[in-house]
C-alpha angles and dihedrals in degrees: 000000000000126000096261093049089050092051091048090051093049091046090052091050093051091049091049089053094047097043091046092049092051095041114115095012111142121225089253092052091044093053096040107126115221119213119260123029102318119115126228123273089252094053093044094049091047090048091055097048094043091047093054090049093049094045100045100035099031109030100029100037105021091234132127112272113251089247088063096041129024093006098040108142092005103073094098099250125108092214137018121244122249116282135220121355096348090119141234093281089067090049088054091049090049089048092056093052107034120107117207133204098211099200091050092046091050091053090048089048090057090052091049091049091050092049092049091048091049090053093049093049091051100052132082120235092254088065087071090068095052110120119228134180111251137168084260092056130263110332142156122262086243090058092047092050091050101040107023098039115017097032091038092055092046092050095047091045087063090048091051090047090053092048089052089051091053086058092050093256131129108261116202121038093244 
């Protein structure tokens, strides 16, 4: 299996975990605000899908994210998160305020996944080594796929699972 096929497999596994963890959550459960600094399930899920869109479409390809183009106003969020170097504190503030239409967000997520997959099927393995400027510094596309998308989704899936558990719900889909 080549590097791109491996990344696509890991990306698919992380999406399976996230989508399965979010599946069946009601709007009330999704917007329930845990104590402390954690965001709601809805905000965390929206953050992950929007991040993948911004990274793959914007950073990797220099295109408008789907949420700002073909999915503008249809992505299932009532406001867009802060952009650029505005900082994590602003993402947290956005996460406390955003309202999410879960079915619409799930449809948008499928479009983001398809766009990311189309990108990955169109590139040559050497593209993975291309260095790009990111909020995390200058990194390869390979690093960003592993850390900022696949690892990011896996980490937040655990967070969502824990927030479901705080509500008396089963967390992971297995």
